[in-house]
C-alpha positions in Angstrom: -1.8 -17.8 89.4 -1.0 -14.9 87.0 -1.5 -15.2 83.3 1.1 -13.8 80.9 -0.4 -11.6 78.2 1.1 -9.9 75.1 0.9 -6.1 74.8 1.5 -3.9 71.8 2.9 -0.5 72.6 3.1 2.4 70.1 4.6 5.8 70.6 7.5 8.0 69.6 11.0 8.8 70.8 12.1 12.4 70.8 15.8 12.6 69.9 17.7 15.6 68.5 14.5 17.4 67.6 13.1 14.4 65.7 10.1 12.2 66.5 10.9 8.6 65.7 7.8 6.4 65.8 8.0 2.9 67.2 5.7 -0.2 67.6 6.9 -2.9 70.0 5.4 -6.0 71.6 6.2 -7.4 75.0 5.0 -10.3 77.1 4.0 -9.3 80.6 1.5 -9.9 83.4 0.2 -6.3 83.5 0.4 -3.4 81.1 2.5 -1.4 83.5 5.1 -4.1 83.5 5.1 -4.0 79.7 5.7 -0.3 79.7 8.6 -0.7 82.1 10.1 -3.3 79.8 9.7 -0.8 76.9 11.5 2.0 78.8 14.4 -0.4 79.6 14.6 -1.7 76.0 14.5 1.6 74.2 16.7 3.2 76.8 19.4 0.7 76.3 19.2 0.5 72.5 18.8 4.2 71.7 20.2 5.9 74.9 16.9 7.6 75.4 15.7 8.8 78.8 12.2 8.3 80.0 11.1 11.8 79.3 12.2 11.3 75.6 9.9 8.3 75.2 6.2 9.1 74.7 3.9 6.1 74.9 0.7 6.8 72.9 -1.2 3.5 73.1 -1.0 0.2 75.0 -3.2 -2.6 73.8 -3.5 -6.3 74.6 -3.1 -8.6 71.7 -3.6 -12.4 71.4 -0.5 -14.5 72.1 -0.7 -16.2 68.7 -0.3 -12.8 66.8 -2.8 -11.3 64.5 -5.1 -13.5 62.5 -5.5 -12.9 58.8 
């Protein structure tokens, strides 16, 4: 059975000559699934195409969030 993990994805969106940084978290089974969810989410919210979205880092984080 597959275990759902939480992934934190950081990068930037290139729109109108500007680089807009982002940091998003998604629940997914694999990191590739999380990146696909990111493309769908940012594409629908910001009307950005895949080539305008640059993923810089994908990391797995604990499901409970960060501990202080």
